[in-house]
OpenMM code with the backbone's topology and positions (N, CA, C; nanometers):
from openmm import Vec3, app, unit

residues = "MET GLU ARG VAL LYS ASN THR ALA LEU VAL PHE CYS LEU PHE ILE VAL LEU LEU VAL ILE PHE SER SER TYR PHE ARG ALA THR ALA VAL GLY SER PHE PHE GLY ALA LEU ALA GLY THR PRO LEU LEU VAL HIS VAL PHE ASN ARG ILE VAL PRO GLY ARG PRO ARG SER VAL SER GLU ASN GLY ILE ALA GLN LEU VAL ALA ARG GLY GLU PRO MET PRO ARG PRO ASN GLU GLN VAL VAL VAL LEU ARG MET GLU GLY PRO ASN GLY ARG THR".split()
positions = [
    Vec3(0.0983, -0.0891, -0.0069),
    Vec3(0.0174, 0.0006, -0.0004),
    Vec3(0.0784, 0.1091, 0.0124),
    Vec3(0.1758, 0.0970, 0.0600),
    Vec3(0.2956, 0.2456, 0.0821),
    Vec3(0.3429, 0.2764, -0.0492),
    Vec3(0.3810, 0.1610, -0.1342),
    Vec3(0.4275, 0.1857, -0.2633),
    Vec3(0.3265, 0.2458, -0.3551),
    Vec3(0.1909, 0.2008, -0.3657),
    Vec3(0.0802, 0.3167, -0.4186),
    Vec3(0.0983, 0.4397, -0.3980),
    Vec3(0.1078, 0.4457, -0.2635),
    Vec3(0.1028, 0.6174, -0.2003),
    Vec3(0.2085, 0.6829, -0.2807),
    Vec3(0.3288, 0.5924, -0.2775),
    Vec3(0.4532, 0.6618, -0.3137),
    Vec3(0.4548, 0.7284, -0.4477),
    Vec3(0.4175, 0.6164, -0.5556),
    Vec3(0.3944, 0.6208, -0.6830),
    Vec3(0.2627, 0.7500, -0.7074),
    Vec3(0.1446, 0.7481, -0.6266),
    Vec3(0.0441, 0.8583, -0.6738),
    Vec3(0.1164, 1.0069, -0.6252),
    Vec3(0.2199, 1.0104, -0.5053),
    Vec3(0.2501, 1.1415, -0.4784),
    Vec3(0.3521, 1.1565, -0.5550),
    Vec3(0.4608, 1.0574, -0.6699),
    Vec3(0.5322, 1.1471, -0.7706),
    Vec3(0.4419, 1.1787, -0.8956),
    Vec3(0.3602, 1.1084, -0.8945),
    Vec3(0.2782, 1.1461, -0.9994),
    Vec3(0.2021, 1.2730, -0.9879),
    Vec3(0.1733, 1.3191, -0.8702),
    Vec3(0.1098, 1.4350, -0.8487),
    Vec3(0.2208, 1.5205, -0.8712),
    Vec3(0.3374, 1.5289, -0.8159),
    Vec3(0.4662, 1.6172, -0.8226),
    Vec3(0.4556, 1.6359, -0.9619),
    Vec3(0.4665, 1.5199, -1.0558),
    Vec3(0.5279, 1.5545, -1.2039),
    Vec3(0.3793, 1.6545, -1.2501),
    Vec3(0.2567, 1.6472, -1.1858),
    Vec3(0.1384, 1.7551, -1.2651),
    Vec3(0.1491, 1.8533, -1.1921),
    Vec3(0.2156, 1.9017, -1.0848),
    Vec3(0.2272, 2.0472, -1.0389),
    Vec3(0.3469, 2.0723, -1.1161),
    Vec3(0.4567, 2.0035, -1.1529),
    Vec3(0.5678, 2.0710, -1.2344),
    Vec3(0.5035, 2.0847, -1.3410),
    Vec3(0.4325, 2.0032, -1.4161),
    Vec3(0.3939, 2.0229, -1.5384),
    Vec3(0.3024, 2.1777, -1.5532),
    Vec3(0.2346, 2.2069, -1.4271),
    Vec3(0.1562, 2.3395, -1.4785),
    Vec3(0.2374, 2.4217, -1.4117),
    Vec3(0.3454, 2.4294, -1.3335),
    Vec3(0.4026, 2.5445, -1.2906),
    Vec3(0.5103, 2.5762, -1.4233),
    Vec3(0.5556, 2.4845, -1.4869),
    Vec3(0.6460, 2.5029, -1.6242),
    Vec3(0.5777, 2.5740, -1.7307),
    Vec3(0.4588, 2.5385, -1.7518),
    Vec3(0.3490, 2.5459, -1.8564),
    Vec3(0.3037, 2.6925, -1.8196),
    Vec3(0.2740, 2.7400, -1.6861),
    Vec3(0.1970, 2.8534, -1.6670),
    Vec3(0.3010, 2.9562, -1.6278),
    Vec3(0.3912, 2.9642, -1.5178),
    Vec3(0.4796, 3.0570, -1.4509),
    Vec3(0.5770, 3.0717, -1.5948),
    Vec3(0.6574, 2.9597, -1.6381),
    Vec3(0.7762, 2.9966, -1.7191),
    Vec3(0.7208, 3.0249, -1.8478),
    Vec3(0.5863, 3.0047, -1.8801),
    Vec3(0.5441, 2.9972, -2.0286),
    Vec3(0.6414, 2.9078, -2.0998),
    Vec3(0.6731, 2.8085, -2.0769),
    Vec3(0.7256, 2.6919, -2.1956),
    Vec3(0.6045, 2.6570, -2.3070),
    Vec3(0.6738, 2.5880, -2.4168),
    Vec3(0.5743, 2.5128, -2.4548),
    Vec3(0.5482, 2.3828, -2.4101),
    Vec3(0.4502, 2.3179, -2.4661),
    Vec3(0.4076, 2.2077, -2.4270),
    Vec3(0.5197, 2.0822, -2.3932),
    Vec3(0.5972, 2.0782, -2.5149),
    Vec3(0.7114, 1.9977, -2.4982),
    Vec3(0.7965, 2.0144, -2.4026),
    Vec3(0.8431, 2.1759, -2.4049),
    Vec3(0.9427, 2.1968, -2.2809),
    Vec3(0.9095, 2.1837, -2.1467),
    Vec3(0.7649, 2.1959, -2.1284),
    Vec3(0.6932, 2.1418, -1.9995),
    Vec3(0.7098, 2.0203, -1.9547),
    Vec3(0.6808, 1.9335, -2.0722),
    Vec3(0.6672, 1.7884, -2.0412),
    Vec3(0.7995, 1.7529, -1.9813),
    Vec3(0.9541, 1.8057, -2.0723),
    Vec3(1.0418, 1.7392, -2.0295),
    Vec3(1.0959, 1.8073, -1.9133),
    Vec3(1.0632, 1.9381, -1.8830),
    Vec3(1.1142, 1.9925, -1.7693),
    Vec3(1.0431, 1.9231, -1.6388),
    Vec3(0.9058, 1.8824, -1.6555),
    Vec3(0.8660, 1.8021, -1.5481),
    Vec3(0.9186, 1.6778, -1.5461),
    Vec3(0.9388, 1.6167, -1.6410),
    Vec3(0.9928, 1.4793, -1.6305),
    Vec3(1.1415, 1.4896, -1.5775),
    Vec3(1.2272, 1.5837, -1.5955),
    Vec3(1.3498, 1.5934, -1.5470),
    Vec3(1.3523, 1.6377, -1.3871),
    Vec3(1.2577, 1.7001, -1.3771),
    Vec3(1.2491, 1.7608, -1.2281),
    Vec3(1.2116, 1.7040, -1.1332),
    Vec3(1.0929, 1.5787, -1.1694),
    Vec3(1.0298, 1.5018, -1.0861),
    Vec3(1.1455, 1.4006, -0.9923),
    Vec3(1.2159, 1.3383, -1.1175),
    Vec3(1.3051, 1.2367, -0.9917),
    Vec3(1.4224, 1.3434, -0.9424),
    Vec3(1.4588, 1.4646, -0.9533),
    Vec3(1.5677, 1.5226, -0.9109),
    Vec3(1.5102, 1.5734, -0.7651),
    Vec3(1.3682, 1.6335, -0.7693),
    Vec3(1.3159, 1.6610, -0.6598),
    Vec3(1.2564, 1.5554, -0.5526),
    Vec3(1.2556, 1.4171, -0.6055),
    Vec3(1.2483, 1.3401, -0.5069),
    Vec3(1.3663, 1.2757, -0.4499),
    Vec3(1.4825, 1.2939, -0.5254),
    Vec3(1.6230, 1.2760, -0.4833),
    Vec3(1.6403, 1.3526, -0.3715),
    Vec3(1.6423, 1.5141, -0.4016),
    Vec3(1.6622, 1.5822, -0.2980),
    Vec3(1.5921, 1.5430, -0.1677),
    Vec3(1.4834, 1.5302, -0.1857),
    Vec3(1.3812, 1.5176, -0.0774),
    Vec3(1.4269, 1.3774, 0.0028),
    Vec3(1.4778, 1.2829, -0.0630),
    Vec3(1.5169, 1.1883, 0.0128),
    Vec3(1.6560, 1.1811, 0.0990),
    Vec3(1.7296, 1.2720, 0.0310),
    Vec3(1.8552, 1.3040, 0.0804),
    Vec3(1.8349, 1.4069, 0.2087),
    Vec3(1.7208, 1.4785, 0.1998),
    Vec3(1.6854, 1.5849, 0.3573),
    Vec3(1.6505, 1.5530, 0.4634),
    Vec3(1.5364, 1.4459, 0.4036),
    Vec3(1.4481, 1.3842, 0.5183),
    Vec3(1.4922, 1.2525, 0.5302),
    Vec3(1.5292, 1.2293, 0.6621),
    Vec3(1.5796, 1.0714, 0.6903),
    Vec3(1.4879, 0.9750, 0.6830),
    Vec3(1.5251, 0.8394, 0.6519),
    Vec3(1.4320, 0.7514, 0.6616),
    Vec3(1.3745, 0.6988, 0.7648),
    Vec3(1.2747, 0.6154, 0.7829),
    Vec3(1.2371, 0.5677, 0.8841),
    Vec3(1.3167, 0.4584, 0.9465),
    Vec3(1.3293, 0.4705, 1.0849),
    Vec3(1.4032, 0.3592, 1.1222),
    Vec3(1.3510, 0.2396, 1.1241),
    Vec3(1.4499, 0.1111, 1.1001),
    Vec3(1.3876, -0.0156, 1.1175),
    Vec3(1.3614, -0.0568, 1.2136),
    Vec3(1.2492, -0.1028, 1.2159),
    Vec3(1.2133, -0.2046, 1.3612),
    Vec3(1.3196, -0.3085, 1.3748),
    Vec3(1.2890, -0.3590, 1.5186),
    Vec3(1.3568, -0.4772, 1.5614),
    Vec3(1.3483, -0.5782, 1.4856),
    Vec3(1.2151, -0.6129, 1.4375),
    Vec3(1.1739, -0.7172, 1.3957),
    Vec3(1.2211, -0.7627, 1.2756),
    Vec3(1.2564, -0.6403, 1.1710),
    Vec3(1.2976, -0.6402, 1.0584),
    Vec3(1.4545, -0.6830, 1.0268),
    Vec3(1.5131, -0.6520, 1.1562),
    Vec3(1.6663, -0.7102, 1.1607),
    Vec3(1.6809, -0.8717, 1.1871),
    Vec3(1.7523, -0.9516, 1.1175),
    Vec3(1.7381, -1.0896, 1.1193),
    Vec3(1.8558, -1.1127, 1.2521),
    Vec3(1.9601, -1.0517, 1.2826),
    Vec3(2.0629, -1.1069, 1.3608),
    Vec3(1.9930, -1.0310, 1.5275),
    Vec3(1.9356, -0.9319, 1.4959),
    Vec3(1.8528, -0.8938, 1.6339),
    Vec3(1.7598, -0.9907, 1.6795),
    Vec3(1.6903, -1.0300, 1.5895),
    Vec3(1.5919, -1.1563, 1.6163),
    Vec3(1.6779, -1.2816, 1.6952),
    Vec3(1.7759, -1.2946, 1.6396),
    Vec3(1.8808, -1.4333, 1.6831),
    Vec3(1.9004, -1.4087, 1.8461),
    Vec3(1.9292, -1.2776, 1.8540),
    Vec3(2.0101, -1.2351, 1.9891),
    Vec3(1.8961, -1.2118, 2.0980),
    Vec3(1.7684, -1.1799, 2.0478),
    Vec3(1.6454, -1.1599, 2.1350),
    Vec3(1.6071, -1.2890, 2.1761),
    Vec3(1.6052, -1.3879, 2.0743),
    Vec3(1.5949, -1.5532, 2.1505),
    Vec3(1.6972, -1.5971, 2.2012),
    Vec3(1.7880, -1.5473, 2.2145),
    Vec3(1.9154, -1.6106, 2.2797),
    Vec3(1.9753, -1.7160, 2.1889),
    Vec3(1.9371, -1.6946, 2.0992),
    Vec3(2.0504, -1.8118, 2.0089),
    Vec3(2.1747, -1.7546, 1.9643),
    Vec3(2.2605, -1.8565, 1.9677),
    Vec3(2.4264, -1.7802, 1.9381),
    Vec3(2.4275, -1.7381, 1.8029),
    Vec3(2.5098, -1.6391, 1.8220),
    Vec3(2.5580, -1.5442, 1.7076),
    Vec3(2.6550, -1.6359, 1.5996),
    Vec3(2.5987, -1.6431, 1.4503),
    Vec3(2.6848, -1.7172, 1.3918),
    Vec3(2.8181, -1.6648, 1.3630),
    Vec3(2.9045, -1.7789, 1.3076),
    Vec3(3.0560, -1.7279, 1.2904),
    Vec3(3.0360, -1.6730, 1.1734),
    Vec3(3.1804, -1.6052, 1.1450),
    Vec3(3.1573, -1.5009, 1.0453),
    Vec3(3.1657, -1.5687, 0.9173),
    Vec3(3.2074, -1.6986, 0.8982),
    Vec3(3.2380, -1.7674, 0.7523),
    Vec3(3.0536, -1.8241, 0.7307),
    Vec3(3.0021, -1.8408, 0.8191),
    Vec3(2.8822, -1.9026, 0.8340),
    Vec3(2.7565, -1.8479, 0.7911),
    Vec3(2.6657, -1.8920, 0.6821),
    Vec3(2.5697, -1.8121, 0.6349),
    Vec3(2.4122, -1.8399, 0.7127),
    Vec3(2.3521, -1.7126, 0.7103),
    Vec3(2.2367, -1.7384, 0.7934),
    Vec3(2.1243, -1.6843, 0.7199),
    Vec3(2.0375, -1.8056, 0.7204),
    Vec3(1.9042, -1.7544, 0.6464),
    Vec3(1.7960, -1.7289, 0.7666),
    Vec3(1.7061, -1.6208, 0.7523),
    Vec3(1.6050, -1.5824, 0.8345),
    Vec3(1.4794, -1.5824, 0.7721),
    Vec3(1.3735, -1.6642, 0.7925),
    Vec3(1.2664, -1.6827, 0.7113),
    Vec3(1.1544, -1.6180, 0.8095),
    Vec3(1.0862, -1.5426, 0.7437),
    Vec3(0.9643, -1.4852, 0.8612),
    Vec3(0.8414, -1.4566, 0.7507),
    Vec3(0.7376, -1.4740, 0.8085),
    Vec3(0.6067, -1.4881, 0.7255),
    Vec3(0.5724, -1.3446, 0.7373),
    Vec3(0.4821, -1.2698, 0.6529),
    Vec3(0.4131, -1.1414, 0.6455),
    Vec3(0.2916, -1.1750, 0.6170),
    Vec3(0.1827, -1.0985, 0.7203),
    Vec3(0.0594, -1.0897, 0.6673),
    Vec3(0.0193, -1.0040, 0.5816),
    Vec3(-0.1244, -0.9631, 0.5156),
    Vec3(-0.1648, -0.8989, 0.4189),
    Vec3(-0.1039, -0.7451, 0.4308),
    Vec3(-0.0918, -0.7209, 0.5255),
    Vec3(-0.0496, -0.5753, 0.5732),
    Vec3(0.0743, -0.5536, 0.5960),
    Vec3(0.1784, -0.6764, 0.5736),
    Vec3(0.3138, -0.6309, 0.5469),
    Vec3(0.3735, -0.6325, 0.6744),
    Vec3(0.3222, -0.6751, 0.7801),
    Vec3(0.3564, -0.6822, 0.9388),
    Vec3(0.3760, -0.8430, 0.9672),
    Vec3(0.4845, -0.8746, 1.0263),
    Vec3(0.4711, -1.0063, 1.0776),
    Vec3(0.3917, -1.0509, 1.1673),
] * unit.nanometer
topology = app.Topology()
chain = topology.addChain("A")
for resn in residues:
    res = topology.addResidue(resn, chain)
    for name in ("N", "CA", "C"):
        topology.addAtom(name, app.Element.getBySymbol(name[0]), res)
C-alpha cells in the first residue's frame, strides 16, 4: 500500500511541475513535459536526501531476532538465513 501511495505522490508532483512550467515559465508543451520529467526525479532525490528514512524496527533485523531469542551468534564464515512470514498488511 505504501508503494501505491509513493507512486501517487510522484505522479502528483509531476502534474504540479507540469502546471508550473507551462503557466509560470510560459514554456511550450514539449518543454513543460520534459522539464517536469527531469525535475520530478531530481526533487524526489533531494527530498530523500534531506528527510531521514524511517528507522528499521527490531523485527526487520535478522541478527537482532537471533539475539532476542537467545540463540548463538553465527560465525563470520557461516551463512544465516532468516525466514519470516508476513501478513497481508506487511507486518509479521
